[in-house]
LOKE-120366 format. One line per 3 residues: number of its first residue (from 1); for each residue y, z, x of C-alpha. Coordinates in nm, 3 decimals. Layout:
REM residues N
NUM	Y/Z/X  ...
This chain:
REM residues 708
1	6.134/8.500/-4.926  6.383/8.420/-4.655  6.477/8.697/-4.409
4	6.826/8.805/-4.316  7.007/8.845/-3.991  7.006/9.211/-3.885
7	7.317/9.397/-3.796  7.252/9.559/-3.454  7.106/9.907/-3.442
10	7.319/9.997/-3.140  7.590/10.252/-3.218  7.857/10.249/-2.950
13	8.140/10.496/-2.991  8.262/10.389/-2.650  8.588/10.202/-2.571
16	8.599/9.839/-2.676  9.124/9.800/-3.146  10.355/9.979/-3.722
19	10.440/9.680/-3.777  10.620/9.559/-3.523  10.802/9.581/-3.194
22	11.044/9.865/-3.178  11.025/10.091/-2.879  10.986/10.004/-2.513
25	10.685/10.151/-2.347  10.784/10.379/-2.062  10.557/10.366/-1.761
28	10.612/10.525/-1.425  10.516/10.406/-1.083  10.693/10.252/-0.793
31	10.664/9.880/-0.726  10.616/9.752/-0.380  10.874/9.496/-0.258
34	10.599/9.297/-0.102  10.534/9.059/-0.391  10.249/8.895/-0.210
37	10.059/9.223/-0.208  10.140/9.383/-0.545  10.275/9.289/-0.880
40	10.611/9.427/-1.007  10.590/9.629/-1.326  10.903/9.583/-1.535
43	11.046/9.640/-1.875  11.180/9.351/-2.085  10.932/9.290/-2.361
46	10.947/9.491/-2.678  10.649/9.717/-2.700  10.402/9.643/-2.980
49	10.350/10.009/-3.068  10.569/10.153/-3.337  10.776/10.460/-3.256
52	10.559/10.769/-3.284  10.610/11.141/-3.254  10.419/11.262/-2.954
55	10.384/11.617/-2.847  10.409/11.651/-2.471  10.202/11.972/-2.466
58	9.940/12.143/-2.673  9.610/12.019/-2.805  9.618/11.665/-2.938
61	9.543/11.640/-3.308  9.219/11.502/-3.449  9.412/11.194/-3.551
64	9.518/11.123/-3.193  9.153/11.055/-3.107  8.997/10.946/-3.438
67	9.261/10.707/-3.572  9.166/10.347/-3.521  9.302/10.197/-3.198
70	9.657/10.098/-3.262  9.639/9.752/-3.100  9.333/9.541/-3.016
73	9.239/9.178/-2.949  9.565/9.089/-2.780  9.560/8.724/-2.688
76	9.791/8.433/-2.581  9.817/8.105/-2.759  9.713/7.796/-2.566
79	10.069/7.727/-2.437  10.140/8.094/-2.382  10.447/8.084/-2.609
82	10.293/8.321/-2.862  10.090/8.636/-2.882  9.846/8.748/-3.153
85	9.684/9.087/-3.200  9.512/9.313/-3.447  9.716/9.613/-3.545
88	9.574/9.917/-3.730  9.842/10.090/-3.939  9.833/10.302/-4.248
91	9.453/10.242/-4.300  9.504/9.869/-4.282  9.418/9.617/-4.012
94	9.664/9.330/-3.985  9.664/9.016/-3.779  10.011/8.966/-3.628
97	10.164/8.683/-3.433  10.491/8.684/-3.241  10.673/8.507/-2.962
100	10.552/8.619/-2.617  10.904/8.680/-2.493  11.078/8.856/-2.779
103	11.420/9.024/-2.801  11.263/9.312/-2.990  11.452/9.243/-3.313
106	11.147/9.118/-3.504  11.233/8.755/-3.483  10.945/8.512/-3.505
109	10.705/8.795/-3.595  10.451/8.721/-3.869  10.184/8.918/-4.056
112	9.918/8.647/-4.088  9.641/8.844/-4.262  9.577/9.194/-4.395
115	9.259/9.391/-4.450  9.220/9.731/-4.610  8.871/9.744/-4.437
118	8.711/9.815/-4.774  8.618/9.470/-4.910  8.619/9.299/-4.567
121	8.716/9.361/-4.212  8.867/9.130/-3.955  8.598/9.091/-3.696
124	8.767/8.849/-3.455  9.005/8.557/-3.432  9.061/8.250/-3.216
127	9.367/8.045/-3.130  9.299/7.675/-3.216  9.646/7.559/-3.124
130	9.994/7.709/-3.113  10.012/7.647/-3.487  9.670/7.751/-3.617
133	9.421/8.033/-3.585  9.060/8.076/-3.699  8.971/8.424/-3.833
136	8.617/8.571/-3.862  8.571/8.829/-4.140  8.269/9.045/-4.218
139	8.176/9.231/-4.533  7.870/9.413/-4.678  7.681/9.240/-4.959
142	7.329/9.188/-5.092  7.100/8.890/-5.104  6.741/8.871/-5.211
145	6.790/9.231/-5.320  6.844/9.335/-4.961  7.158/9.483/-4.802
148	7.329/9.232/-4.579  7.634/9.174/-4.361  7.805/8.846/-4.445
151	8.031/8.648/-4.212  8.299/8.398/-4.312  8.575/8.199/-4.147
154	8.937/8.158/-4.259  9.182/7.914/-4.117  9.542/8.044/-4.110
157	9.874/7.916/-3.976  10.059/8.108/-3.710  10.346/8.192/-3.941
160	10.112/8.298/-4.229  10.244/8.028/-4.463  9.912/7.857/-4.511
163	9.571/8.011/-4.550  9.263/7.794/-4.594  9.007/8.019/-4.761
166	8.639/8.037/-4.674  8.539/7.710/-4.517  8.235/7.706/-4.741
169	8.240/7.768/-5.114  8.109/8.100/-5.220  7.922/8.083/-5.549
172	7.948/8.438/-5.689  7.683/8.394/-5.958  7.424/8.269/-5.709
175	7.523/8.479/-5.409  7.290/8.772/-5.494  6.993/8.550/-5.410
178	7.161/8.367/-5.123  7.133/8.019/-5.275  7.372/7.781/-5.451
181	7.312/7.623/-5.787  7.107/7.348/-5.624  6.882/7.610/-5.459
184	7.018/7.531/-5.111  7.051/7.830/-4.883  7.400/7.974/-4.849
187	7.428/8.076/-4.481  7.468/8.450/-4.436  7.674/8.421/-4.115
190	7.917/8.134/-4.147  8.128/8.242/-3.850  7.886/8.157/-3.564
193	8.120/7.943/-3.348  7.934/7.740/-3.090  8.254/7.596/-2.935
196	8.621/7.555/-2.986  8.746/7.204/-2.903  9.072/7.233/-2.711
199	9.126/6.856/-2.724  9.063/6.854/-3.101  9.217/7.167/-3.258
202	9.144/7.044/-3.609  8.768/7.092/-3.563  8.519/7.349/-3.429
205	8.146/7.343/-3.377  7.959/7.588/-3.602  7.600/7.696/-3.620
208	7.492/7.688/-3.987  7.145/7.741/-4.131  7.203/7.522/-4.437
211	6.841/7.397/-4.446  6.611/7.658/-4.284  6.737/8.018/-4.292
214	6.750/8.156/-3.935  6.725/7.814/-3.776  7.084/7.679/-3.764
217	7.187/7.322/-3.709  7.522/7.256/-3.536  7.807/7.095/-3.736
220	8.152/6.973/-3.656  8.373/7.132/-3.913  8.727/7.046/-4.020
223	8.921/7.378/-4.015  9.150/7.263/-4.293  8.921/7.107/-4.547
226	8.584/7.251/-4.453  8.433/6.904/-4.433  8.144/6.893/-4.188
229	7.929/6.640/-4.004  7.594/6.707/-3.838  7.611/6.720/-3.454
232	7.271/6.862/-3.362  6.960/6.915/-3.573  6.768/7.232/-3.508
235	6.479/7.234/-3.267  6.191/7.451/-3.392  6.267/7.820/-3.342
238	6.616/7.779/-3.200  6.842/8.063/-3.315  7.141/8.030/-3.077
241	7.327/7.725/-2.939  7.547/7.676/-2.634  7.794/7.394/-2.574
244	7.941/7.275/-2.242  8.307/7.246/-2.145  8.330/6.903/-2.309
247	8.217/7.041/-2.643  7.870/6.888/-2.628  7.576/7.094/-2.751
250	7.356/7.129/-2.443  7.133/7.430/-2.478  6.935/7.623/-2.740
253	6.768/7.959/-2.725  6.472/8.073/-2.934  6.452/8.452/-2.966
256	6.375/8.555/-3.322  6.019/8.561/-3.459  5.907/8.335/-3.173
259	5.836/8.367/-2.800  6.159/8.364/-2.604  6.242/8.019/-2.460
262	6.533/7.801/-2.351  6.566/7.431/-2.425  6.831/7.215/-2.260
265	6.927/6.852/-2.238  7.091/6.705/-1.934  7.438/6.555/-1.960
268	7.427/6.207/-2.127  7.059/6.255/-2.216  6.899/6.306/-2.555
271	6.577/6.465/-2.430  6.537/6.842/-2.478  6.322/7.030/-2.230
274	6.310/7.352/-2.034  6.439/7.303/-1.672  6.165/7.341/-1.415
277	6.329/7.642/-1.257  6.353/7.825/-1.586  6.007/7.723/-1.692
280	5.871/7.875/-1.370  6.033/8.209/-1.465  5.897/8.184/-1.818
283	5.540/8.139/-1.690  5.586/8.463/-1.492  5.693/8.645/-1.813
286	6.063/8.659/-1.710  6.342/8.588/-1.948  6.659/8.410/-1.850
289	6.991/8.457/-2.035  7.222/8.153/-2.026  7.590/8.242/-1.996
292	7.770/7.912/-1.982  7.837/7.581/-1.808  8.101/7.500/-1.543
295	8.394/7.263/-1.586  8.205/6.942/-1.508  7.921/7.044/-1.749
298	7.646/7.018/-1.496  7.620/7.365/-1.350  7.451/7.621/-1.574
301	7.511/7.991/-1.505  7.256/8.242/-1.624  7.137/8.601/-1.575
304	6.781/8.667/-1.457  6.582/8.917/-1.255  6.642/8.966/-0.880
307	6.479/9.247/-0.680  6.436/9.463/-0.987  6.786/9.415/-1.126
310	6.955/9.140/-1.327  7.172/8.903/-1.124  7.377/8.587/-1.178
313	7.230/8.247/-1.083  7.336/7.892/-1.125  7.140/7.574/-1.164
316	7.252/7.213/-1.123  7.120/7.064/-1.445  7.203/6.712/-1.326
319	6.906/6.729/-1.087  6.567/6.757/-1.262  6.399/6.941/-0.967
322	6.701/7.151/-0.868  6.634/7.504/-0.756  6.829/7.799/-0.885
325	7.098/7.949/-0.659  7.187/8.320/-0.645  7.560/8.373/-0.708
328	7.607/8.753/-0.720  7.386/9.059/-0.732  7.424/9.434/-0.715
331	7.148/9.642/-0.563  7.211/9.933/-0.805  7.307/9.781/-1.135
334	7.227/9.484/-1.360  7.480/9.207/-1.373  7.451/9.032/-1.702
337	7.803/8.898/-1.773  8.012/8.795/-1.943  8.152/8.514/-1.728
340	8.519/8.509/-1.642  8.678/8.167/-1.699  8.991/8.018/-1.553
343	9.170/7.682/-1.595  9.187/7.662/-1.974  8.854/7.837/-2.007
346	8.655/7.559/-1.846  8.565/7.686/-1.503  8.373/8.013/-1.436
349	8.556/8.204/-1.165  8.371/8.537/-1.179  8.179/8.785/-1.386
352	8.228/9.132/-1.540  7.960/9.393/-1.542  7.909/9.765/-1.592
355	7.840/9.970/-1.279  7.970/10.325/-1.276  8.280/10.164/-1.432
358	8.359/9.813/-1.545  8.366/9.594/-1.234  8.448/9.229/-1.168
361	8.322/8.994/-0.897  8.505/8.673/-0.829  8.364/8.376/-0.643
364	8.696/8.186/-0.692  8.924/8.289/-0.401  9.249/8.234/-0.582
367	9.147/8.444/-0.878  9.006/8.712/-0.650  9.343/8.738/-0.467
370	9.522/8.770/-0.798  9.288/9.045/-0.915  9.335/9.230/-0.585
373	9.711/9.228/-0.641  9.662/9.368/-0.992  9.427/9.646/-0.870
376	9.686/9.743/-0.607  9.949/9.765/-0.876  9.726/9.956/-1.119
379	9.496/10.149/-0.884  9.200/10.358/-0.990  9.151/10.164/-1.315
382	8.936/9.894/-1.468  9.167/9.591/-1.501  9.036/9.316/-1.715
385	9.193/8.972/-1.771  9.135/8.927/-2.141  9.335/8.608/-2.210
388	9.524/8.330/-2.022  9.734/8.034/-2.120  9.607/7.679/-2.065
391	9.804/7.647/-1.738  9.659/7.969/-1.603  10.010/8.110/-1.546
394	10.034/8.387/-1.807  9.763/8.649/-1.849  9.686/8.949/-2.071
397	9.541/9.243/-1.881  9.371/9.537/-2.036  9.382/9.840/-1.804
400	9.205/10.175/-1.848  9.039/10.461/-1.665  8.837/10.761/-1.771
403	9.164/10.952/-1.832  9.387/10.652/-1.924  9.329/10.507/-2.270
406	9.349/10.126/-2.263  9.691/9.967/-2.208  9.787/9.599/-2.239
409	10.008/9.419/-1.987  10.145/9.065/-1.957  10.121/8.911/-1.606
412	10.338/8.617/-1.519  10.205/8.447/-1.203  10.522/8.248/-1.145
415	10.753/8.553/-1.132  10.485/8.791/-1.004  10.594/9.031/-1.282
418	10.376/9.251/-1.499  10.520/9.377/-1.824  10.373/9.653/-2.038
421	10.291/9.547/-2.391  10.105/9.820/-2.583  9.911/10.150/-2.569
424	9.585/10.141/-2.758  9.599/10.522/-2.812  9.973/10.598/-2.795
427	9.934/10.970/-2.881  9.703/11.041/-2.591  9.839/11.105/-2.242
430	9.655/11.093/-1.915  9.778/11.436/-1.802  9.621/11.592/-2.109
433	9.275/11.433/-2.062  8.974/11.539/-1.860  8.814/11.363/-1.570
436	8.436/11.293/-1.596  8.223/11.335/-1.286  7.906/11.140/-1.211
439	7.596/11.355/-1.200  7.225/11.311/-1.114  6.928/11.532/-1.182
442	6.549/11.505/-1.155  6.349/11.481/-1.476  6.030/11.685/-1.493
445	5.825/11.389/-1.373  6.056/11.333/-1.072  6.257/11.036/-1.215
448	6.623/11.037/-1.113  6.844/11.049/-1.423  7.217/10.965/-1.401
451	7.486/11.084/-1.631  7.836/11.221/-1.662  7.979/11.570/-1.695
454	8.325/11.623/-1.842  8.479/11.969/-1.813  8.768/12.078/-2.033
457	9.105/12.077/-1.854  9.191/12.422/-1.730  8.870/12.574/-1.876
460	8.697/12.664/-1.552  8.348/12.550/-1.448  8.113/12.824/-1.559
463	7.959/12.954/-1.879  8.131/12.690/-2.095  8.046/12.604/-2.456
466	7.893/12.261/-2.423  7.831/11.942/-2.625  7.533/11.734/-2.526
469	7.620/11.377/-2.630  7.332/11.123/-2.605  7.439/10.764/-2.642
472	7.323/10.521/-2.912  7.121/10.205/-2.866  6.903/10.334/-2.719
475	6.907/10.030/-2.490  7.272/10.083/-2.409  7.442/10.316/-2.167
478	7.740/10.537/-2.092  7.987/10.434/-1.821  8.274/10.616/-1.657
481	8.561/10.487/-1.860  8.785/10.614/-2.142  8.576/10.744/-2.435
484	8.755/10.893/-2.732  8.454/11.100/-2.843  8.412/11.266/-2.500
487	8.780/11.333/-2.462  8.801/11.475/-2.813  8.523/11.730/-2.734
490	8.680/11.822/-2.397  9.019/11.869/-2.557  8.869/12.135/-2.776
493	8.757/12.337/-2.471  8.396/12.218/-2.462  8.210/12.071/-2.165
496	8.042/11.737/-2.241  7.714/11.617/-2.097  7.629/11.244/-2.126
499	7.282/11.140/-2.010  7.164/10.792/-1.930  6.803/10.877/-2.011
502	6.522/10.641/-1.923  6.543/10.332/-2.138  6.918/10.306/-2.088
505	7.043/9.959/-1.996  7.204/9.856/-1.671  6.977/10.025/-1.418
508	6.712/9.754/-1.384  6.396/9.655/-1.563  6.181/9.943/-1.440
511	6.421/10.209/-1.565  6.468/10.027/-1.897  6.091/9.972/-1.950
514	6.024/10.337/-1.878  6.173/10.407/-2.221  5.967/10.158/-2.416
517	5.766/10.328/-2.690  5.883/10.668/-2.555  6.119/10.770/-2.838
520	6.084/11.148/-2.880  5.871/11.172/-2.570  5.991/11.125/-2.209
523	6.325/10.990/-2.334  6.383/11.317/-2.522  6.251/11.523/-2.225
526	6.524/11.365/-2.010  6.783/11.517/-2.246  6.616/11.856/-2.240
529	6.591/11.843/-1.863  6.958/11.759/-1.841  7.040/12.072/-2.042
532	6.811/12.278/-1.813  6.995/12.138/-1.509  7.331/12.225/-1.670
535	7.214/12.584/-1.736  7.077/12.617/-1.380  7.407/12.513/-1.241
538	7.576/12.790/-1.443  7.806/12.544/-1.617  7.689/12.589/-1.975
541	7.679/12.909/-2.175  7.314/12.908/-2.277  7.398/13.047/-2.619
544	7.660/12.783/-2.697  7.509/12.439/-2.654  7.518/12.189/-2.942
547	7.384/11.831/-2.949  7.581/11.551/-3.116  7.494/11.185/-3.147
550	7.519/10.867/-3.360  7.242/10.617/-3.446  6.984/10.664/-3.174
553	7.195/10.953/-3.050  7.165/11.103/-3.402  6.787/11.065/-3.372
556	6.798/11.236/-3.034  7.008/11.522/-3.182  6.758/11.578/-3.460
559	6.464/11.559/-3.223  6.632/11.805/-2.993  6.666/12.061/-3.277
562	6.305/11.997/-3.381  6.132/11.989/-3.046  6.330/12.249/-2.861
565	6.474/12.475/-3.139  6.569/12.748/-2.893  6.775/12.512/-2.672
568	7.060/12.424/-2.909  7.294/12.638/-3.113  7.368/12.355/-3.355
571	7.344/11.978/-3.403  7.529/11.684/-3.553  7.365/11.356/-3.656
574	7.578/11.059/-3.767  7.388/10.763/-3.899  7.076/10.898/-3.725
577	6.730/10.744/-3.736  6.493/10.997/-3.896  6.183/10.798/-3.990
580	6.047/10.547/-3.737  5.788/10.398/-3.968  6.058/10.361/-4.231
583	6.284/10.195/-3.972  6.012/9.935/-3.899  5.973/9.869/-4.273
586	6.347/9.820/-4.289  6.354/9.580/-3.996  6.075/9.376/-4.148
589	6.317/9.242/-4.409  6.541/9.089/-4.140  6.535/8.822/-3.870
592	6.443/9.018/-3.563  6.229/8.957/-3.260  5.915/9.137/-3.390
595	5.744/9.100/-3.056  6.026/9.281/-2.880  6.047/9.548/-3.149
598	5.669/9.614/-3.110  5.706/9.624/-2.734  6.004/9.854/-2.731
601	5.947/10.082/-3.025  5.581/10.022/-3.131  5.377/9.859/-3.409
604	5.355/10.003/-3.758  4.973/9.992/-3.756  4.881/10.017/-3.389
607	5.119/10.307/-3.316  5.130/10.468/-3.658  5.035/10.820/-3.555
610	5.273/10.831/-3.255  5.567/10.697/-3.462  5.499/10.949/-3.741
613	5.467/11.234/-3.491  5.799/11.148/-3.324  5.998/11.115/-3.643
616	6.246/11.396/-3.720  6.152/11.369/-4.088  5.798/11.483/-3.995
619	5.928/11.779/-3.790  6.187/11.912/-4.038  5.998/12.238/-4.067
622	6.066/12.310/-3.695  6.445/12.294/-3.726  6.621/12.636/-3.719
625	6.972/12.567/-3.585  7.259/12.476/-3.818  7.296/12.106/-3.872
628	7.562/11.856/-3.991  7.431/11.522/-4.118  7.673/11.242/-4.200
631	7.595/10.889/-4.308  7.781/10.588/-4.452  7.644/10.424/-4.768
634	7.754/10.079/-4.635  7.560/10.117/-4.308  7.371/9.793/-4.248
637	7.213/9.907/-3.919  7.050/10.236/-4.013  7.019/10.259/-4.389
640	7.152/10.568/-4.562  6.803/10.630/-4.690  6.711/10.753/-4.344
643	6.949/11.053/-4.382  6.869/11.100/-4.748  6.497/11.132/-4.656
646	6.585/11.387/-4.386  6.779/11.595/-4.631  6.486/11.592/-4.874
649	6.247/11.695/-4.594  6.474/11.985/-4.494  6.488/12.110/-4.847
652	6.112/12.078/-4.882  6.083/12.288/-4.565  6.305/12.559/-4.720
655	6.578/12.505/-4.461  6.927/12.568/-4.597  7.146/12.588/-4.288
658	7.277/12.229/-4.311  7.556/12.027/-4.461  7.508/11.665/-4.574
661	7.809/11.440/-4.610  7.769/11.093/-4.751  8.062/10.854/-4.705
664	8.048/10.588/-4.983  8.254/10.319/-4.801  8.162/10.396/-4.436
667	7.968/10.156/-4.217  7.769/10.217/-3.902  8.075/10.198/-3.677
670	8.320/10.402/-3.887  8.546/10.094/-3.920  8.765/10.257/-4.186
673	9.019/10.496/-4.052  8.975/10.737/-4.348  8.604/10.768/-4.273
676	8.657/10.825/-3.900  8.919/11.091/-3.966  8.703/11.262/-4.231
679	8.403/11.270/-4.001  8.587/11.400/-3.697  8.756/11.671/-3.898
682	8.427/11.785/-4.048  8.257/11.765/-3.704  8.540/11.969/-3.546
685	8.520/12.252/-3.796  8.141/12.262/-3.776  8.127/12.273/-3.393
688	8.410/12.536/-3.375  8.190/12.762/-3.590  7.915/12.772/-3.333
691	8.081/12.691/-3.001  8.399/12.901/-3.034  8.257/13.203/-3.220
694	8.093/13.497/-3.059  7.895/13.571/-3.374  7.531/13.474/-3.323
697	7.432/13.536/-3.682  7.339/13.243/-3.902  7.638/13.251/-4.136
700	7.616/12.879/-4.217  7.471/12.811/-4.563  7.353/12.488/-4.719
703	7.613/12.255/-4.843  7.562/11.905/-4.973  7.838/11.652/-5.034
706	7.758/11.316/-5.188  8.108/11.188/-5.263  7.994/10.906/-5.484
């Protein structure tokens, strides 16, 4: 039986979104007259946010945090004449286009596509030309009797007058088994774009596994008719393809059910091989992660190890014996991309990466000077250029900080003017939000553990009710930027502790590898040690500490209650992993890198006893603190059976101080606004019971809600 692509386990509640232009966004701040040093902020464009009723004081509502971001994916068309964006309104997500410079009267504004986020959701979109867009949609389904996430592409006109349905016919009768009537595989993910073709907007390059599931070939596909022609036949084991700036397929990566390797062909050559410099790293057991080619298609940029951290290198692929060249490195953090492109997306000019905050490094002097002007205009923020026109004159900037929810701006290089476009969270104001501070503490074995502490505004700094908030992944990390979960907790008067426990990404290979096969062990100890540090500092009220998390964070919350039952007053698990052996069984049905899974989590047979002993489902009898468990039935990352099994284990243990809420249409990321609002409302009421009350008695009784 063919295996399916797996929807990532990582749960990231972190940042990274009515119809139509009405009110002008008001921003304050003086503009320097020295236009060569700063950019002028001006009014003039109609704001994309609808008029809203915003209270200037008082506690923001649950909806202010938990509603879907109002505007996301704001991008310019190739000429810069038009904008497109995703807008969340009244539980719908709509794809909207409009003229870049609008008079605010709704002229030339079009709703191109709508989604209720039930049957499908709009995952992404791409401008093909000023007239046409390509839209990626995702939806849950089943094939081979296994839950799956399906991806499709739609081609739509800018004015919404023409929609070309799925570029590949969907046979409903045969779709359950993932084959058409001729027993040919129907690709699960039909939206894997290898390259857009700026000089040929009628076609794109797509990776499609029409012959061997999981081993896609590359096709040139007509975005109007769906007709396709083979461009590159799969090389054994290749799962991902990369094209150069000319639209030629140049590089393939094997990473699923096979040893990791990179194959490449030189420009104007048909021979596929691993460049000598990359082969040298492979022999040393080091992986390289290709990021892209430069404008002349010879220089390959990639991320690889450098002095214990990941750094950016480049390699001249036109020279068979060329040596790699270090481009940028950071002694404290991994730099893994993505690349920043300029000049119609053909020339890499810099790279983004996560340090304490999102940073950018530019090796192109002109772009660096532009970004320095932006940073002087919007100081103390992460300012990201998310889109540019083909002439590199107009740019969309997304700007945020820990206390400033993301805002979009339009920058015009020719006039040196920056115009506000939209607030992503229009009902949240910086003066009502709390500033996180970076913290470090020593784990019990001496390892330095970084994290962030957010104190409620005006709540003092001692004996505070506290939420411990471990991140998902677990090979992810928290950074010091706007986070709607953290700000929600702080707005309720609770301190928030976020811990980048060992195994978290971004701090180098040694720190990441320290978490391999240590679920429920040293990784969990780091969280407990963080709580001990918080109590020693006198910040947390020892009787009012709750632990909350999603996905791996949900696992950590459950393990915290089971392993250290006296440490936490209560716990919340959203989409939490509860049975590690069951998780491995689940992953076995999907296309995953089993070697990496075994290395990072452990093997079902070889590590059976450890995995069982560090599963919350095994330790249910130890849990004494009140518990809220929430899971979405449509979760394709952590199956709902994980929480169902935990509920059964708690009942078998005679524990009745829990509530279980099952959301029938919710996915792993709470993509539906109704689900996000329901969960946050339930979580708020639950946490208030134990963090705001002075009653230490166990008044919480078992409740189960299965909302089928």
